[in-house]
PyMOL commands that place a pseudoatom at each C-alpha (Angstrom):
pseudoatom trace, name=CA, resn=UNK, resi=1, chain=A, elem=C, hetatm=0, pos=[-22.744, -13.621, -32.941]
pseudoatom trace, name=CA, resn=UNK, resi=2, chain=A, elem=C, hetatm=0, pos=[-20.852, -16.673, -31.658]
pseudoatom trace, name=CA, resn=UNK, resi=3, chain=A, elem=C, hetatm=0, pos=[-22.298, -19.127, -34.143]
pseudoatom trace, name=CA, resn=UNK, resi=4, chain=A, elem=C, hetatm=0, pos=[-24.442, -20.858, -31.516]
pseudoatom trace, name=CA, resn=UNK, resi=5, chain=A, elem=C, hetatm=0, pos=[-27.907, -22.142, -32.299]
pseudoatom trace, name=CA, resn=UNK, resi=6, chain=A, elem=C, hetatm=0, pos=[-30.744, -20.261, -30.587]
pseudoatom trace, name=CA, resn=UNK, resi=7, chain=A, elem=C, hetatm=0, pos=[-31.946, -23.387, -28.764]
pseudoatom trace, name=CA, resn=UNK, resi=8, chain=A, elem=C, hetatm=0, pos=[-28.434, -24.037, -27.427]
pseudoatom trace, name=CA, resn=UNK, resi=9, chain=A, elem=C, hetatm=0, pos=[-28.151, -20.469, -26.190]
pseudoatom trace, name=CA, resn=UNK, resi=10, chain=A, elem=C, hetatm=0, pos=[-31.566, -20.649, -24.522]
pseudoatom trace, name=CA, resn=UNK, resi=11, chain=A, elem=C, hetatm=0, pos=[-30.776, -23.918, -22.736]
pseudoatom trace, name=CA, resn=UNK, resi=12, chain=A, elem=C, hetatm=0, pos=[-27.373, -22.637, -21.624]
pseudoatom trace, name=CA, resn=UNK, resi=13, chain=A, elem=C, hetatm=0, pos=[-28.879, -19.440, -20.265]
pseudoatom trace, name=CA, resn=UNK, resi=14, chain=A, elem=C, hetatm=0, pos=[-31.503, -21.404, -18.317]
pseudoatom trace, name=CA, resn=UNK, resi=15, chain=A, elem=C, hetatm=0, pos=[-28.884, -23.672, -16.768]
pseudoatom trace, name=CA, resn=UNK, resi=16, chain=A, elem=C, hetatm=0, pos=[-26.469, -20.824, -16.034]
pseudoatom trace, name=CA, resn=UNK, resi=17, chain=A, elem=C, hetatm=0, pos=[-29.163, -18.812, -14.253]
pseudoatom trace, name=CA, resn=UNK, resi=18, chain=A, elem=C, hetatm=0, pos=[-29.556, -21.375, -11.467]
pseudoatom trace, name=CA, resn=UNK, resi=19, chain=A, elem=C, hetatm=0, pos=[-29.048, -20.525, -7.823]
pseudoatom trace, name=CA, resn=UNK, resi=20, chain=A, elem=C, hetatm=0, pos=[-25.435, -21.070, -6.743]
pseudoatom trace, name=CA, resn=UNK, resi=21, chain=A, elem=C, hetatm=0, pos=[-26.219, -21.045, -3.013]
pseudoatom trace, name=CA, resn=UNK, resi=22, chain=A, elem=C, hetatm=0, pos=[-26.295, -24.842, -2.626]
pseudoatom trace, name=CA, resn=UNK, resi=23, chain=A, elem=C, hetatm=0, pos=[-22.999, -25.207, -4.479]
pseudoatom trace, name=CA, resn=UNK, resi=24, chain=A, elem=C, hetatm=0, pos=[-21.302, -22.600, -2.306]
pseudoatom trace, name=CA, resn=UNK, resi=25, chain=A, elem=C, hetatm=0, pos=[-22.636, -24.197, 0.898]
pseudoatom trace, name=CA, resn=UNK, resi=26, chain=A, elem=C, hetatm=0, pos=[-21.432, -27.644, -0.174]
pseudoatom trace, name=CA, resn=UNK, resi=27, chain=A, elem=C, hetatm=0, pos=[-18.031, -26.247, -1.089]
pseudoatom trace, name=CA, resn=UNK, resi=28, chain=A, elem=C, hetatm=0, pos=[-17.695, -24.466, 2.263]
pseudoatom trace, name=CA, resn=UNK, resi=29, chain=A, elem=C, hetatm=0, pos=[-18.632, -27.683, 4.094]
pseudoatom trace, name=CA, resn=UNK, resi=30, chain=A, elem=C, hetatm=0, pos=[-16.051, -29.576, 2.035]
pseudoatom trace, name=CA, resn=UNK, resi=31, chain=A, elem=C, hetatm=0, pos=[-13.372, -27.036, 2.938]
pseudoatom trace, name=CA, resn=UNK, resi=32, chain=A, elem=C, hetatm=0, pos=[-14.223, -27.341, 6.635]
pseudoatom trace, name=CA, resn=UNK, resi=33, chain=A, elem=C, hetatm=0, pos=[-13.975, -31.126, 6.345]
pseudoatom trace, name=CA, resn=UNK, resi=34, chain=A, elem=C, hetatm=0, pos=[-10.593, -30.974, 4.644]
pseudoatom trace, name=CA, resn=UNK, resi=35, chain=A, elem=C, hetatm=0, pos=[-9.181, -28.601, 7.259]
pseudoatom trace, name=CA, resn=UNK, resi=36, chain=A, elem=C, hetatm=0, pos=[-10.453, -30.218, 10.435]
pseudoatom trace, name=CA, resn=UNK, resi=37, chain=A, elem=C, hetatm=0, pos=[-11.654, -33.695, 9.536]
pseudoatom trace, name=CA, resn=UNK, resi=38, chain=A, elem=C, hetatm=0, pos=[-15.201, -35.044, 9.105]
pseudoatom trace, name=CA, resn=UNK, resi=39, chain=A, elem=C, hetatm=0, pos=[-16.422, -33.775, 12.489]
pseudoatom trace, name=CA, resn=UNK, resi=40, chain=A, elem=C, hetatm=0, pos=[-16.040, -30.129, 11.344]
pseudoatom trace, name=CA, resn=UNK, resi=41, chain=A, elem=C, hetatm=0, pos=[-18.708, -30.385, 8.637]
pseudoatom trace, name=CA, resn=UNK, resi=42, chain=A, elem=C, hetatm=0, pos=[-21.828, -30.113, 10.742]
pseudoatom trace, name=CA, resn=UNK, resi=43, chain=A, elem=C, hetatm=0, pos=[-24.357, -29.146, 8.084]
pseudoatom trace, name=CA, resn=UNK, resi=44, chain=A, elem=C, hetatm=0, pos=[-25.434, -31.501, 5.347]
pseudoatom trace, name=CA, resn=UNK, resi=45, chain=A, elem=C, hetatm=0, pos=[-26.885, -29.676, 2.356]
pseudoatom trace, name=CA, resn=UNK, resi=46, chain=A, elem=C, hetatm=0, pos=[-29.020, -31.082, -0.418]
pseudoatom trace, name=CA, resn=UNK, resi=47, chain=A, elem=C, hetatm=0, pos=[-27.302, -29.752, -3.603]
pseudoatom trace, name=CA, resn=UNK, resi=48, chain=A, elem=C, hetatm=0, pos=[-30.608, -29.751, -5.487]
pseudoatom trace, name=CA, resn=UNK, resi=49, chain=A, elem=C, hetatm=0, pos=[-32.502, -27.507, -3.110]
pseudoatom trace, name=CA, resn=UNK, resi=50, chain=A, elem=C, hetatm=0, pos=[-29.838, -25.831, -0.995]
pseudoatom trace, name=CA, resn=UNK, resi=51, chain=A, elem=C, hetatm=0, pos=[-31.524, -26.900, 2.224]
pseudoatom trace, name=CA, resn=UNK, resi=52, chain=A, elem=C, hetatm=0, pos=[-30.712, -29.514, 4.826]
pseudoatom trace, name=CA, resn=UNK, resi=53, chain=A, elem=C, hetatm=0, pos=[-32.377, -32.889, 4.176]
pseudoatom trace, name=CA, resn=UNK, resi=54, chain=A, elem=C, hetatm=0, pos=[-35.913, -32.928, 5.437]
pseudoatom trace, name=CA, resn=UNK, resi=55, chain=A, elem=C, hetatm=0, pos=[-36.003, -29.144, 5.641]
for i in range(1, 55): cmd.bond("trace and resi %d" % i, "trace and resi %d" % (i + 1))
show_as sticks, trace
zoom trace
């Protein structure tokens, strides 16, 4: 339909279907840091797993 190869479409779909929770948590922490300074970002999130380090 769009002229994309089947393998490309499959890989894109796999990557696009990932969990966005870690990204959203990191973005929220970044926004808190920008508003109030580094002390406002209390939670550190591992972007690969979406959990705090060691958790």
